[in-house]
N, C-alpha and C positions, 0 to 999 in steps of 0.2 A: 458440483461445479463442473463445467465442461469448457473445453477450449475449441475454437473453430479449426485447429490444425491437428486434432486428435493426439496431442502430446499432453502428458501430465502437467497440471498447473504448477507453477513454480512457488506459489504462495497461496495461503488461505486466510480468510477473514473469519473471526468468531461471529457467532450470531449477534452479539452486542454491537460489533463493528458494522455489520451489514445494516442493522436497524438504524444506527447513528448516521451512516452515510445516506440512507434513504430519507431520513428526516432532513438532513442538510440539503438534499437535492430538491426538496419541496420549496425552498426559499425562492422567491421570484427572480432574484438577480443571478441565480446559478444557471449556467449554460453548459451544454455538453451532454453526451449520452450516457456517461458512466464515470467511474473513478480511475484516474491515472495514478499508478504507484511507481515511484522510481527512486534512483539513487544518484546523487551528484556530489562532486567534490565540495568540501566545506565543513563547517561545524567545528567544534573543539576537538574532535577525535579523528578528523580526516575525511570521512564520508558522511553524507547527510541524507536522511530519508525525505522524499518529496511526495506530497499528495495534492492532487488537483482534479477538478472536474474537466472532462475533455471528451473528445470523440476519438475513434481509432485512427491511427496513422499507419502508413505503409510499414510493414515488417513487425508491427506490434504483436505480442502474444495477447490474444483476446480470450478472456474467460467469462463465464456467466456463473454467478453464485447466488442462489435464491432470488433470481430476477434482477440482480445487479450486474452490469457489465463492468469488467475490470480490464484495464489496459496496462501492459508492462512492455517497455522497449527492450530490445534484445540485450543491450549492455547491462541494464539494470537487472534483467532476469538472472544473469550470472551471479550477481551479488545478493539476490533475494531468494535463492534456492532454499526451500524448506522453511521459509519465514511464515510466522503466524502473526496477523495483525489483529489486535484486540482494541476495545474502547473501554477505558477505565474512568471511574469517577471517584474522587477522594477529597480530602481536606485541602489539598493544594490545587484543586481544579479537575477538569475533565480533559481527556485527550486520547489520541491513538498511541498505542504501545506496540512496538515491534519486537517480536521474539525471534531473533535471527541466529540460527545455529552456526553461521559462518563468521559472526562477529567475535573477534578475539578480545576486544576491549570496547567499552561503551562509556559515554560521558555521563555525568550526573543527571542531565535532563532527559536522557534516553532518546534524543533525536539524532544523534550522530554516533558513529562507531568506526573502528579500525578493523580491517580484515587481515 
């Protein structure tokens, strides 16, 4: 994974996550050049992860991992430092899982956390 500004990436995706994102991007209604990963207020624990397909915006951290472009805004980068994003499949369904070393508590669904 590389970033266009020669700074260490704030997060990484597992191989399963990269494969899943690339599969989703093949859908005809998906637009954007890559995956935007962010954090916003909300969820049952205070902060919520956000995933979307997008293009780069001014001031974004832009990374490339296995041919996948990843965009993270500067504020989200602070909250996502050291995070690993995985894609899991189980009895309760499939989805992205965030392993965030900065999260002090997480909710049961795993989509929100408090720092």
